[in-house]
C-alpha positions as CSV (number, residue, x, y, z in Angstrom):
1,M,-0.6,22.6,2.9
2,T,-1.8,19.9,0.6
3,I,-3.1,16.5,1.2
4,E,-0.1,14.7,-0.5
5,D,1.8,17.0,2.0
6,E,0.5,16.2,5.1
7,A,2.9,15.0,7.7
8,N,0.2,14.1,10.4
9,E,1.2,13.4,13.9
10,S,0.3,10.0,14.4
11,P,3.5,7.0,14.8
12,F,1.3,5.5,11.1
13,A,2.7,8.7,9.2
14,R,6.2,7.8,10.2
15,F,6.0,4.3,10.1
16,V,4.5,4.0,7.1
17,F,4.9,7.4,4.9
18,D,8.4,8.6,6.2
19,P,11.0,6.7,4.4
20,A,13.8,8.0,7.2
21,V,11.7,5.9,9.9
22,R,10.7,2.9,7.6
23,F,13.7,2.5,5.1
24,K,17.0,2.9,5.0
25,S,17.9,5.7,2.4
26,S,18.9,3.6,-0.5
27,L,17.9,4.4,-3.8
28,G,15.8,1.0,-4.5
29,S,13.7,2.3,-0.9
30,Q,13.6,5.8,-2.6
31,V,11.9,4.1,-5.6
32,Y,9.8,1.4,-3.5
33,L,8.2,4.5,-1.3
34,E,7.5,6.5,-4.4
35,L,5.5,3.8,-6.1
36,L,4.1,2.8,-2.9
37,E,2.8,6.2,-2.8
38,R,1.6,6.2,-6.3
39,I,-0.2,3.2,-5.6
40,Q,-1.8,4.5,-2.3
41,R,-3.3,7.3,-4.4
42,G,-4.8,5.7,-6.8
43,E,-3.0,7.0,-9.8
44,L,-2.2,3.4,-11.1
45,S,-5.1,1.9,-12.5
46,S,-5.9,-1.7,-13.2
47,D,-4.7,-1.6,-17.1
48,D,-1.5,0.3,-16.2
49,R,1.5,-1.8,-16.7
50,I,4.9,-0.8,-15.1
51,V,8.3,-1.5,-17.1
52,D,11.2,-1.4,-15.2
53,T,13.4,0.3,-18.2
54,T,10.6,2.8,-18.4
55,L,10.6,3.8,-15.0
56,A,14.1,3.9,-14.9
57,A,14.3,6.6,-17.3
58,E,11.5,8.5,-15.9
59,L,13.2,8.6,-12.5
60,S,16.4,9.3,-13.9
61,V,17.8,6.1,-12.1
62,S,19.4,2.9,-13.2
63,R,17.4,-0.4,-14.0
64,M,18.9,-2.1,-10.8
65,P,17.1,-0.2,-7.7
66,V,13.7,0.0,-10.0
67,R,13.6,-3.9,-10.2
68,E,14.7,-3.8,-6.9
69,A,11.4,-2.0,-5.9
70,L,9.1,-3.4,-8.1
71,L,10.1,-7.2,-6.7
72,R,9.6,-5.8,-3.3
73,L,6.4,-4.4,-4.0
74,S,5.1,-7.9,-5.8
75,H,6.3,-9.8,-3.0
76,E,4.0,-7.7,-0.1
77,G,1.2,-8.4,-2.9
78,Y,1.1,-4.7,-4.1
79,L,1.7,-5.7,-7.9
80,V,1.9,-8.7,-9.4
81,S,4.7,-9.6,-12.5
82,T,3.3,-10.3,-15.8
83,T,5.8,-11.2,-19.1
84,R,5.0,-7.8,-20.1
85,G,5.7,-5.6,-16.9
86,F,3.9,-5.3,-13.2
87,M,0.4,-4.6,-12.8
88,L,-2.2,-4.2,-9.9
89,P,-3.5,-7.3,-8.7
90,K,-6.8,-8.1,-10.7
91,L,-8.9,-9.2,-7.9
92,S,-12.0,-11.5,-8.5
93,H,-15.3,-11.1,-6.8
94,R,-14.4,-13.8,-4.1
95,D,-11.1,-11.8,-3.4
96,V,-12.9,-8.7,-2.8
97,A,-15.9,-10.6,-0.6
98,Q,-12.9,-12.1,1.3
99,I,-11.1,-8.8,1.8
100,Y,-14.2,-7.1,3.0
101,E,-14.5,-9.7,5.6
102,I,-11.5,-8.6,7.1
103,R,-11.7,-4.8,6.7
104,L,-15.3,-5.1,8.5
105,L,-13.2,-6.5,11.4
106,L,-10.7,-4.0,11.2
107,E,-11.6,-0.6,10.0
108,P,-14.5,0.4,12.2
109,R,-12.6,0.2,15.3
110,A,-9.4,1.5,13.4
111,A,-11.5,4.7,12.3
112,A,-13.1,5.1,16.2
113,S,-9.6,5.0,17.6
114,A,-8.5,7.8,15.1
115,A,-11.8,10.0,16.0
116,Q,-10.6,10.4,19.5
117,V,-7.4,11.9,18.6
118,I,-8.0,13.4,15.1
119,S,-6.6,17.0,14.8
120,D,-8.4,19.8,13.6
121,R,-5.4,20.0,10.5
122,T,-6.2,17.0,9.3
123,L,-10.0,17.4,9.2
124,A,-9.5,20.7,7.1
125,L,-7.8,18.1,4.7
126,M,-10.7,15.7,4.8
127,E,-13.0,18.5,4.4
128,E,-11.0,19.7,1.3
129,A,-11.1,15.9,-0.2
130,Q,-14.6,15.5,0.3
131,Q,-15.3,18.8,-1.6
132,G,-13.2,17.8,-4.3
133,M,-15.2,14.9,-4.6
134,R,-18.1,16.8,-4.7
135,T,-16.6,19.7,-7.7
136,A,-15.2,16.3,-9.5
137,A,-19.0,14.4,-9.3
138,A,-21.0,17.4,-10.5
139,G,-18.4,18.0,-13.2
140,R,-18.7,14.4,-13.9
141,D,-14.9,14.2,-14.0
142,M,-13.8,10.8,-13.3
143,K,-10.1,11.2,-13.6
144,A,-10.3,13.7,-11.0
145,L,-13.1,12.1,-8.4
146,I,-11.3,8.4,-8.0
147,P,-8.4,9.6,-6.1
148,K,-10.7,11.9,-4.1
149,P,-12.0,9.0,-1.9
150,I,-8.5,7.4,-1.8
151,S,-7.1,10.8,-0.1
152,F,-9.9,10.9,2.0
153,R,-9.5,7.2,3.4
154,Q,-5.5,7.7,4.0
155,L,-5.8,11.1,6.1
156,W,-8.3,9.4,8.6
157,L,-5.9,6.0,8.6
158,R,-2.7,7.8,9.3
159,T,-4.4,9.1,12.5
160,V,-4.6,5.7,13.8
161,P,-2.6,5.6,17.0
162,N,-1.8,1.8,16.1
163,P,0.5,1.7,13.5
164,R,0.5,-1.9,12.8
165,L,-3.1,-1.9,12.4
166,A,-3.4,1.3,10.1
167,A,-0.5,-0.8,8.1
168,T,-2.6,-3.8,7.7
169,I,-5.5,-1.8,6.4
170,A,-3.6,0.2,3.8
171,R,-2.6,-3.3,2.3
172,F,-6.5,-3.4,0.8
173,I,-6.0,-0.6,-1.2
174,D,-6.2,-3.0,-4.3
175,Q,-9.7,-4.2,-3.2
176,V,-10.8,-0.3,-2.5
177,Q,-10.0,0.4,-5.8
178,T,-11.8,-2.4,-7.4
179,V,-14.9,-1.2,-5.7
180,Q,-14.5,2.3,-6.5
181,N,-14.2,1.7,-10.1
182,G,-16.9,-0.6,-10.3
183,T,-19.7,1.4,-8.6
184,L,-18.9,5.0,-8.8
185,H,-19.7,5.5,-12.2
186,N,-23.3,4.7,-11.4
187,E,-25.1,8.1,-10.4
188,A,-27.4,6.6,-7.4
189,A,-24.3,4.9,-6.1
190,L,-22.0,8.1,-6.1
191,A,-24.6,10.4,-4.8
192,E,-25.2,7.6,-2.0
193,A,-21.2,7.7,-1.6
194,L,-20.9,11.6,-1.5
195,Q,-23.9,11.5,1.4
196,L,-21.8,8.7,3.2
197,S,-18.7,10.6,3.3
198,S,-20.7,14.1,4.4
199,D,-22.0,11.9,7.5
200,L,-18.4,10.2,8.2
201,L,-16.6,13.6,7.9
202,Q,-19.2,15.5,10.4
203,A,-18.8,12.2,12.9
204,F,-14.9,13.2,13.0
205,K,-15.5,16.9,13.3
206,K,-17.5,15.4,16.4
207,R,-15.0,13.2,17.7
208,D,-18.0,10.8,18.2
209,A,-16.2,7.4,18.0
210,L,-19.0,5.5,18.3
211,A,-21.1,7.2,15.4
212,V,-17.5,7.0,13.4
213,Q,-17.7,3.4,13.7
214,D,-21.2,2.5,13.1
215,L,-20.9,4.8,9.6
216,M,-17.9,2.8,8.8
217,T,-19.6,-0.3,9.0
218,I,-22.5,0.8,7.1
219,N,-20.2,2.3,4.7
220,L,-18.5,-0.9,4.1
221,N,-21.8,-3.2,4.1
222,R,-23.1,-0.8,1.3
223,G,-19.9,-0.5,-0.5
224,R,-19.8,-4.8,-0.8
225,E,-23.5,-5.0,-1.8
226,Q,-23.6,-2.1,-4.6
227,F,-20.0,-3.8,-6.4
228,F,-21.9,-7.2,-6.6
229,L,-24.9,-5.4,-7.5
230,L,-23.1,-3.6,-10.1
231,S,-20.6,-5.7,-11.2
232,P,-21.6,-8.5,-13.5
233,G,-20.9,-12.1,-13.4
234,S,-20.1,-12.3,-9.7
235,D,-19.4,-15.7,-8.2
236,A,-21.7,-17.5,-6.6
237,G,-22.7,-16.6,-2.8
238,V,-20.0,-14.1,-2.2
239,G,-22.3,-10.8,-1.8
240,R,-26.1,-9.6,-1.9
241,A,-27.1,-7.2,-4.1
242,S,-28.8,-3.9,-2.2
243,E,-28.7,0.0,-3.2
244,S,-25.6,1.2,-1.5
245,S,-21.9,2.3,-2.2
246,E,-18.7,2.8,-0.2
247,V,-16.3,6.0,-0.2
């Protein structure tokens, strides 16, 4: 079973990832789910443009359900509409800082709640994702590396018992990608990110909710600081630099 095939026992998996639960089985909803999963898996870069006619041809459907799905994703903040198609939002440094404030309030407690109920199956898939990070990093394969931390995050997030909390956190995937794209190219930041993910995995394996909560807080704070250290032209007062990173 692959990471993408994981159908976790959590209500979040059914609420967010199961089309039969969250949506009516319309063609537009199926296209919506396909695009949402691509976004959540990190398959779209900040430079990719989604054109409805091109996507309709790729999926072998008419333009109308594709347009419906794109407009829905745009309304929910996952995409923005441009004159040349739809794209991931371009976040300013201030956007990144403000989203970090929200994530720091939500993610440590959410991860701690997941640690108490996480299954052996999910832990095995998280270990697979973590090993994939190390393999891609050793080969300096950034294309293979970038989706791995996102998969690692999705796996514990699917285990969060509160589906509304998990769904709220999942909406910040654009910020997660922005931070990763701005930090993981740096060798020191990447090494630290790998160590943080390893420490977090070990805490999850022990079902140590307090350790998971503390490590997630450290992870988020260090990711924020590293992003502003490595990103030129940051807005004044939105971040402080230190040598750290986020997974």
